[in-house]
C-alpha positions as CSV (number, residue, x, y, z in Angstrom):
1,M,-5.8,47.8,-39.7
2,I,-3.3,45.6,-39.7
3,K,-3.4,42.4,-42.0
4,L,-2.1,39.1,-41.4
5,S,-0.6,36.8,-44.0
6,T,-1.8,33.3,-44.3
7,K,1.1,32.5,-46.5
8,P,3.4,31.1,-43.8
9,F,0.5,28.6,-42.9
10,F,0.6,27.1,-46.2
11,R,4.4,26.8,-46.9
12,P,5.8,23.0,-46.9
13,P,7.9,23.1,-43.6
14,F,4.6,24.1,-41.8
15,L,2.2,21.7,-43.5
16,I,4.4,19.0,-43.2
17,A,5.0,19.4,-39.4
18,S,1.3,20.0,-39.0
19,L,0.8,16.3,-41.0
20,S,3.4,14.7,-38.4
21,L,1.5,15.8,-35.6
22,L,-1.8,14.9,-36.7
23,V,-0.7,11.4,-37.4
24,T,1.3,11.2,-34.2
25,I,-2.0,12.1,-32.5
26,I,-4.1,9.6,-34.5
27,G,-1.5,7.0,-34.0
28,F,-1.5,7.2,-30.4
29,Q,-5.2,7.1,-29.9
30,W,-5.1,4.0,-32.1
31,V,-2.6,2.5,-30.2
32,V,-4.1,3.0,-26.5
33,H,-7.3,1.5,-28.0
34,T,-6.1,-1.3,-29.9
35,F,-3.6,-2.6,-27.3
36,Q,-5.6,-1.7,-24.4
37,V,-3.1,0.8,-23.2
38,F,-3.9,2.7,-19.5
39,L,-2.6,5.9,-18.9
40,S,-4.7,7.0,-16.2
41,K,-6.2,4.7,-13.6
42,E,-9.5,4.0,-12.5
43,R,-10.4,4.0,-8.6
44,V,-10.9,0.9,-7.1
45,E,-13.1,1.3,-3.9
46,L,-12.5,-0.9,-0.7
47,T,-14.4,-4.0,0.1
48,R,-15.3,-2.5,3.4
49,P,-13.8,0.2,5.3
50,L,-10.9,-0.1,7.5
51,Y,-12.8,0.7,10.6
52,M,-14.6,-2.5,10.3
53,I,-11.1,-4.6,11.0
54,P,-12.3,-6.3,13.9
55,K,-11.7,-5.7,17.7
56,T,-10.4,-9.0,18.3
57,L,-7.4,-10.6,16.0
58,G,-6.8,-13.8,17.5
59,P,-5.3,-13.3,21.0
60,Y,-5.0,-9.5,20.4
61,T,-7.6,-7.0,21.4
62,L,-8.4,-3.6,20.6
63,E,-6.8,-1.0,23.0
64,S,-7.3,2.1,21.3
65,I,-7.8,3.9,17.8
66,A,-6.2,7.2,17.1
67,E,-8.6,10.1,16.4
68,K,-8.5,11.7,13.0
69,L,-5.4,13.5,11.9
70,P,-5.2,17.3,12.0
71,H,-6.1,18.9,8.6
72,E,-2.7,20.0,7.7
73,I,-1.1,16.6,8.4
74,E,-4.3,14.7,6.4
75,T,-3.5,16.6,3.4
76,V,0.0,16.0,3.5
77,L,-0.7,12.1,3.9
78,G,-3.0,12.3,0.9
79,A,-4.6,8.7,1.6
80,D,-8.2,8.0,0.5
81,A,-8.7,6.1,3.9
82,Y,-6.3,5.6,6.7
83,I,-6.7,4.3,10.4
84,T,-4.1,3.9,13.1
85,I,-5.2,1.0,15.8
86,Q,-3.3,-0.4,18.8
87,Y,-3.8,-4.0,20.0
88,K,-3.3,-5.7,23.2
89,D,-1.9,-9.4,23.1
90,T,-4.0,-11.0,25.6
91,R,-2.5,-14.3,26.3
92,E,-1.1,-15.6,29.5
93,T,2.7,-15.4,28.0
94,P,2.2,-12.5,25.5
95,V,4.7,-12.1,22.6
96,T,5.1,-8.6,24.3
97,T,3.4,-6.7,27.2
98,Q,3.2,-3.5,25.3
99,P,0.7,-2.7,22.7
100,I,1.2,-2.9,18.8
101,R,0.3,-0.1,16.4
102,L,-1.1,-1.0,13.3
103,H,-1.3,1.7,10.6
104,L,-3.0,1.5,7.2
105,A,-3.1,4.1,4.6
106,Y,-5.3,3.5,1.4
107,Y,-4.7,4.9,-2.3
108,T,-6.1,4.6,-5.3
109,G,-6.9,6.0,-8.9
110,T,-4.1,7.7,-10.9
111,P,-1.3,7.9,-8.4
112,D,0.4,11.0,-7.2
113,M,3.1,8.4,-5.8
114,V,4.3,10.4,-2.9
115,L,5.0,7.2,-0.9
116,H,5.2,8.1,2.9
117,R,7.6,5.6,4.6
118,P,8.9,5.7,8.3
119,E,12.7,6.1,7.3
120,I,11.4,9.5,6.0
121,C,8.3,10.5,8.2
122,Y,9.6,9.2,11.5
123,V,13.0,11.2,11.3
124,S,11.0,14.5,9.7
125,G,9.0,13.8,13.2
126,G,12.1,14.1,15.2
127,A,13.4,10.7,15.7
128,K,17.0,9.5,15.0
129,P,17.6,6.7,12.5
130,A,19.5,3.7,13.3
131,V,19.1,0.6,11.1
132,L,17.2,0.3,7.8
133,S,17.5,-3.1,6.6
134,D,16.9,-4.6,3.2
135,E,13.7,-6.9,2.5
136,Q,13.1,-9.7,5.1
137,A,11.1,-12.6,3.8
138,L,8.5,-13.1,6.6
139,L,6.4,-16.2,6.4
140,T,2.6,-16.0,7.4
141,A,1.2,-19.2,6.3
142,D,-0.4,-20.6,9.5
143,H,-4.1,-19.7,8.9
144,F,-3.6,-20.3,4.8
145,T,-4.8,-23.1,3.0
146,R,-4.1,-23.6,-0.8
147,T,-6.5,-23.9,-3.8
148,E,-6.2,-26.0,-6.9
149,D,-4.4,-22.9,-8.6
150,E,-2.2,-22.5,-5.9
151,K,-3.5,-19.4,-4.3
152,P,-3.6,-19.4,-0.6
153,V,-6.9,-18.7,1.1
154,A,-8.0,-17.6,4.8
155,I,-11.2,-17.4,6.2
156,A,-12.2,-13.8,7.7
157,R,-13.8,-13.6,11.0
158,N,-17.3,-12.7,9.1
159,G,-17.0,-16.3,7.4
160,K,-15.6,-14.7,4.0
161,E,-13.2,-16.6,1.6
162,V,-10.3,-14.3,1.3
163,R,-7.8,-15.0,-1.5
164,M,-4.1,-13.9,-0.8
165,P,-1.2,-13.4,-3.3
166,D,1.2,-15.3,-1.5
167,T,2.2,-16.4,1.9
168,T,5.4,-14.7,1.9
169,I,5.5,-10.8,2.8
170,P,8.8,-9.1,2.1
171,L,9.2,-6.5,5.0
172,R,11.2,-3.4,5.3
173,V,12.5,-3.2,8.9
174,F,13.4,0.3,10.2
175,Q,15.2,0.7,13.5
176,F,15.1,4.3,15.0
177,V,15.3,6.4,18.6
178,P,12.1,8.1,19.0
179,K,12.3,11.8,20.3
180,Q,13.1,12.0,23.6
181,H,13.9,8.5,24.0
182,S,17.1,6.7,24.5
183,E,16.1,2.9,23.8
184,P,15.5,2.2,19.8
185,A,11.9,1.2,18.6
186,T,11.5,-1.0,15.6
187,V,8.8,-0.4,13.1
188,A,8.2,-2.9,9.9
189,Y,6.0,-2.2,6.5
190,F,5.1,-3.5,3.4
191,F,2.6,-2.2,0.8
192,V,-0.1,-3.9,-1.0
193,A,-0.6,-3.1,-4.7
194,N,-3.0,-4.1,-7.3
195,D,-2.9,-7.8,-5.4
196,M,0.9,-7.8,-4.8
197,F,2.8,-7.7,-1.3
198,I,5.8,-5.5,-2.3
199,A,8.7,-4.0,0.3
200,S,10.4,-2.0,-2.2
201,Y,8.7,1.7,-2.8
202,K,10.6,1.7,-6.2
203,R,8.9,-1.2,-7.2
204,I,5.6,0.1,-6.4
205,R,5.9,2.4,-9.2
206,A,6.5,-0.3,-11.8
207,Q,3.3,-1.9,-10.4
208,V,0.9,0.8,-10.3
209,F,1.9,2.4,-13.6
210,N,1.6,-1.1,-15.6
211,I,0.0,0.6,-18.6
212,A,-1.6,-2.8,-19.5
213,E,-3.9,-2.4,-16.1
214,R,-6.9,-0.6,-16.2
215,Y,-7.1,-0.2,-12.2
216,A,-4.6,0.8,-9.4
217,Y,-4.6,0.8,-5.6
218,W,-2.1,0.3,-3.2
219,C,-2.0,0.3,0.7
220,K,0.6,0.8,3.1
221,V,0.8,-1.5,5.9
222,E,2.7,-0.5,9.0
223,V,3.4,-2.5,12.3
224,L,5.0,-1.1,15.1
225,P,5.7,-2.7,18.6
226,M,5.3,-0.1,21.2
227,E,7.9,-1.6,23.5
228,P,11.7,-1.3,23.1
229,M,13.3,-4.5,21.8
230,E,16.2,-6.1,19.9
231,Q,15.3,-5.9,16.1
232,D,15.0,-9.7,15.1
233,R,12.9,-9.9,18.4
234,A,10.7,-7.1,17.3
235,V,10.5,-9.2,13.6
236,E,8.9,-12.1,15.6
237,V,6.4,-10.2,17.3
238,I,5.4,-8.5,14.0
239,E,5.2,-11.7,12.4
240,D,3.1,-13.2,15.1
241,F,0.4,-10.2,15.1
242,L,0.5,-10.4,11.0
243,N,-0.5,-14.0,11.4
244,Y,-3.6,-12.9,13.1
245,A,-4.3,-9.5,11.4
246,L,-3.2,-10.0,7.6
247,V,-6.5,-12.0,6.8
248,E,-8.6,-9.1,8.2
249,I,-6.4,-6.3,6.4
250,Y,-6.9,-7.8,3.3
251,A,-10.5,-8.7,3.5
252,C,-10.8,-5.0,3.6
253,L,-8.8,-4.2,0.2
254,P,-10.4,-4.9,-3.4
255,D,-11.3,-8.3,-4.3
256,W,-9.0,-8.0,-7.4
257,E,-10.1,-11.3,-9.1
258,A,-13.7,-10.5,-9.0
259,L,-12.8,-6.9,-10.1
260,H,-11.4,-8.6,-13.5
261,T,-14.0,-11.2,-13.9
262,K,-16.8,-8.6,-14.6
263,E,-14.7,-6.5,-17.2
């Protein structure tokens, strides 16, 4: 029979290393508890399902809703909820005669942080990149009023008061040539992350991984005019659409203030 010696476990180097590890573990737990450090994030459910976005957004009316993605694509997307909707401008003089596609993808909980962006996903799908701009400030203040604490507020179609983070949205604008087309198209997107408008995917990580925050969610908002047009013109069309759509999109997202009030 082989006898194992216990002497190495009682030697000073081993005891010092073990004690140091124990102190580190206890100290880490104390810091986490005392200073309210959250390394894993709690999930935040949507206020209402994305499919409850109204069929009418000002002059824009629903034209179609995309079917559920194939399982393999849905797995890659990894979203907790998503939807792709096309709207049509019904005004006598519409800003565009072609549909506008709205795509939303919602994520929550401890983040995986694989951010799906048009300049990656569209190109991997066969599109040719043309122009990727820096952030562009997009003012969407038409339907907002301000409260005493300077928070912009809008009223959704169901009568709910929706408090917004800001009236200015930083956009990322990507111009590309779709597969088997010759005319360039323009898509713009931004993220809503923990009640903040963000365009830079690098800033998303800092916002979502904030160790002082218990919760985490982020939602990609992507708008694509289906008609080929100059980039500046496309941004105008997107701005007009978001003026009507943004409050209804935000009405689906978590009520960040209420979430923290009940803590």
